[in-house]
C-alpha positions as CSV (number, residue, x, y, z in Angstrom):
1,M,83.5,60.7,72.5
2,T,81.1,60.5,74.6
3,S,77.6,62.3,75.0
4,N,78.6,64.8,78.3
5,T,82.4,65.9,76.5
6,V,81.9,69.7,75.3
7,I,84.7,71.4,73.5
8,A,85.0,75.1,74.1
9,E,85.9,76.8,71.0
10,L,87.4,80.7,71.5
11,P,86.7,82.4,68.5
12,A,89.8,84.1,66.8
13,G,92.2,86.8,68.5
14,V,90.4,86.3,72.1
15,K,93.5,83.7,74.0
16,S,95.7,86.7,72.7
17,S,93.8,89.1,73.3
18,E,93.2,87.7,76.9
19,R,96.5,87.8,77.3
20,T,97.5,90.7,76.0
21,L,95.3,92.7,78.8
22,D,97.1,90.2,81.2
23,I,100.3,91.6,80.3
24,L,99.2,94.6,81.4
25,E,97.8,93.8,84.3
26,L,100.7,92.5,85.3
27,L,103.0,95.1,84.9
28,A,99.7,97.4,86.0
29,S,100.6,95.6,89.7
30,I,103.9,95.5,90.4
31,D,106.6,98.8,90.5
32,E,109.7,97.0,89.3
33,R,110.2,96.3,85.6
34,L,110.4,92.4,84.5
35,T,112.4,90.5,82.4
36,L,110.6,88.3,79.1
37,S,111.8,85.6,81.5
38,E,109.7,86.6,84.3
39,I,106.7,87.5,83.4
40,A,106.7,84.2,81.1
41,R,106.9,82.6,84.6
42,R,104.4,84.4,86.1
43,L,101.7,85.0,83.6
44,S,102.2,80.6,82.7
45,M,102.9,81.7,79.0
46,P,105.0,80.3,76.7
47,K,107.8,82.9,75.5
48,S,108.0,82.4,72.4
49,S,104.5,83.8,72.2
50,L,105.0,86.8,74.9
51,H,108.2,88.4,73.0
52,K,105.3,88.5,69.4
53,L,103.2,90.6,71.6
54,L,105.2,92.7,74.3
55,A,107.5,93.4,70.8
56,T,103.7,95.0,69.3
57,M,102.8,96.5,72.9
58,E,106.4,98.3,72.8
59,R,105.9,99.8,68.9
60,R,102.2,101.0,70.3
61,G,103.8,102.6,73.4
62,W,101.5,100.3,75.7
63,V,105.0,98.9,77.6
64,E,108.3,100.3,77.1
65,T,111.9,98.5,78.0
66,D,114.6,100.4,80.6
67,D,117.4,101.8,78.6
68,I,120.6,99.9,78.8
69,S,119.2,96.6,78.5
70,H,116.0,97.1,76.1
71,T,115.7,93.7,77.9
72,R,113.2,94.7,81.2
73,Y,109.9,96.1,80.4
74,R,107.4,98.3,82.2
75,I,104.2,100.2,81.7
76,G,104.1,102.4,78.6
77,L,102.6,105.6,78.9
78,R,100.2,104.5,75.9
79,A,98.5,103.1,79.3
80,L,98.8,106.8,81.1
81,L,97.1,108.4,78.9
82,A,94.0,105.6,78.4
83,G,94.1,105.6,81.8
84,T,93.6,109.5,82.3
85,R,91.3,109.7,79.7
86,Y,89.0,106.9,82.1
87,V,88.7,110.0,84.6
88,D,88.5,113.0,82.5
89,I,85.0,111.5,80.5
90,D,83.8,109.5,84.0
91,E,80.6,111.4,84.8
92,V,81.1,110.6,88.7
93,V,84.3,111.8,89.5
94,Q,83.3,115.2,87.7
95,L,80.5,115.4,90.2
96,A,83.1,114.7,92.4
97,Q,85.4,117.2,92.0
98,P,83.5,120.1,93.7
99,V,82.9,118.2,96.3
100,L,86.5,116.9,97.5
101,T,87.3,120.6,97.0
102,S,84.8,121.8,99.4
103,L,85.6,119.1,101.8
104,T,89.2,120.5,101.7
105,E,89.2,123.4,101.8
106,E,86.6,123.2,105.0
107,L,88.7,120.4,106.9
108,Q,92.1,121.8,105.6
109,E,92.9,116.9,105.1
110,A,92.7,115.5,102.2
111,S,89.5,114.0,100.3
112,H,89.1,110.7,98.4
113,L,87.2,109.5,95.6
114,G,87.6,106.1,95.1
115,R,85.5,103.1,93.3
116,L,84.9,99.5,94.4
117,D,86.8,97.1,91.8
118,G,86.8,93.9,93.0
119,S,88.2,93.1,96.2
120,D,89.8,96.5,95.9
121,V,90.1,100.1,95.7
122,V,90.3,102.8,93.2
123,Y,91.6,106.5,93.8
124,L,90.5,108.0,90.8
125,A,90.1,111.2,92.2
126,K,91.9,113.5,95.1
127,R,92.2,116.9,97.2
128,E,95.4,116.7,98.7
129,S,96.5,118.0,102.7
130,S,98.0,120.8,102.8
131,H,99.5,120.1,106.3
132,P,103.2,118.4,105.8
133,L,102.6,115.2,107.4
134,R,100.3,113.8,105.5
135,M,98.6,110.0,104.0
136,F,100.3,109.0,100.5
137,S,98.0,108.9,98.4
138,A,97.4,109.2,94.1
139,V,94.8,108.4,91.4
140,G,95.4,104.9,90.5
141,R,96.7,103.4,93.5
142,R,94.7,100.4,94.5
143,L,93.9,99.0,98.6
144,P,92.2,96.3,99.7
145,A,88.9,97.7,100.4
146,H,88.5,95.3,103.9
147,A,91.1,97.6,105.2
148,T,90.2,101.6,104.3
149,A,87.0,103.6,104.8
150,M,86.0,103.9,101.4
151,G,86.3,100.4,100.7
152,K,84.3,99.1,103.6
153,A,81.3,101.8,103.2
154,M,81.3,100.7,99.4
155,L,81.4,96.6,101.2
156,S,78.8,97.1,103.7
157,L,75.5,98.3,101.0
158,L,76.3,94.4,99.7
159,P,75.4,91.0,100.9
160,W,77.9,88.9,103.4
161,N,77.7,86.4,100.4
162,E,78.8,88.5,97.6
163,V,81.1,89.9,100.0
164,S,82.4,86.8,101.2
165,G,82.5,85.5,97.7
166,L,84.5,89.2,96.4
167,L,87.7,88.5,98.9
168,P,90.2,87.2,98.3
169,P,90.9,83.4,100.6
170,K,93.0,85.3,103.0
171,L,92.1,88.7,103.9
172,E,95.9,91.0,103.5
173,K,96.8,92.9,107.0
174,L,98.6,96.3,105.8
175,T,99.0,97.5,110.1
176,E,98.8,95.4,112.6
177,R,94.9,96.9,113.3
178,T,93.6,95.9,109.8
179,I,91.1,93.7,110.4
180,V,92.0,89.7,108.8
181,S,88.7,88.0,110.3
182,R,86.1,87.3,108.0
183,P,83.9,87.0,111.5
184,A,85.3,90.5,112.6
185,L,84.9,91.8,109.3
186,Q,80.9,91.0,109.1
187,K,80.6,93.0,112.1
188,E,82.3,95.6,111.5
189,L,79.9,95.7,107.9
190,E,76.7,95.7,110.4
191,L,78.2,98.4,111.7
192,T,79.6,100.6,109.0
193,R,75.8,99.8,107.6
194,T,74.0,101.0,110.5
195,R,75.8,103.9,111.6
196,G,75.9,105.5,107.5
197,Y,79.9,105.5,107.8
198,A,82.9,103.6,107.5
199,I,85.9,104.8,109.5
200,D,89.6,103.3,108.6
201,D,91.4,103.2,112.9
202,E,95.2,103.1,111.4
203,E,94.1,99.4,108.9
204,S,95.7,100.6,105.8
205,A,98.8,102.8,107.4
206,E,100.4,103.1,110.1
207,L,99.0,106.4,112.7
208,M,96.5,108.0,110.3
209,R,92.7,107.5,110.6
210,A,89.5,108.3,107.7
211,V,85.9,108.4,107.6
212,A,84.0,107.4,104.1
213,V,80.4,107.2,103.0
214,A,79.6,105.4,100.0
215,L,78.0,107.6,96.8
216,P,74.1,106.6,95.7
217,V,74.8,107.1,92.6
218,Q,74.1,104.4,89.5
219,G,76.2,101.4,87.5
220,S,79.1,101.5,90.5
221,S,79.9,101.3,93.8
222,N,81.9,105.2,94.3
223,A,82.8,106.3,98.1
224,I,83.8,109.6,98.9
225,S,86.7,110.0,102.6
226,V,87.9,112.5,104.7
227,S,91.8,111.0,105.6
228,A,93.8,112.3,108.4
229,P,96.5,111.4,111.2
230,S,95.5,110.3,114.3
231,A,96.7,113.1,115.8
232,R,95.1,115.7,114.0
233,L,91.4,113.6,113.5
234,P,90.3,111.9,116.7
235,M,87.8,109.2,117.8
236,D,86.0,111.6,119.1
237,N,85.7,114.5,115.9
238,V,84.8,111.4,113.8
239,P,81.0,111.9,113.8
240,Q,81.1,115.8,112.9
241,V,83.0,114.8,110.0
242,A,80.8,111.7,108.7
243,E,78.0,114.4,108.8
244,L,79.8,117.0,106.6
245,L,80.7,114.0,104.5
246,R,76.9,112.7,103.9
247,S,75.6,116.2,104.0
248,K,78.2,116.3,100.9
249,M,76.0,113.4,99.6
250,V,73.3,115.7,98.2
251,Q,75.1,117.1,95.4
252,F,75.2,113.2,93.7
253,P,72.2,111.7,92.2
254,L,70.1,109.5,93.9
255,R,70.2,105.7,92.9
């Protein structure tokens, strides 16, 4: 053994814990059920080890199998209960609830609270529009930060080198208007920082527009937004909506 050789020894149990979390994150990120073989292939995990982990996770309610063949797995009810509890006790979520209610009552459009998680925005709370034509969104939904108003509002507060490190090598294109060029995104974030709010101009969903501001709270990156069909939220009205969003920030503790 040379002097340059480094041996990294993981504490007992860490490897199985990492694999358990990999399984949960995989199943939480997709809509379809997967067989043991499909999970093993996607995670490059031995089937023997995977089978034991899945059996334990199923017994504890973290994964479930289909009712017919019992060979296809999905995320379990226990994950929902844990996620719901996270939202129930989160201080920013609790502070945002009356703000979202007020925004939706005033504008009659959907409002959201989101948090930056890596290169994605995770929806933590929402108030639904009363209109039949509205954007699909749900608590727990993830979207690429570069394609959303909330994501761009939060990314604009970070140095570009940090933003670039968070983003995947190739920016996902959700619509024809999604910004997928790094130089174009950097320019958009600079503009967002200067004007104090971000715009999603049909970038995350066709014919939908959103306005967002980052929240001045400590410990995590959060933003609130209002979204509506482009026909109900013309660009001429965006500054007015942004000003209303900014007026709500006084209800949050300063950084």
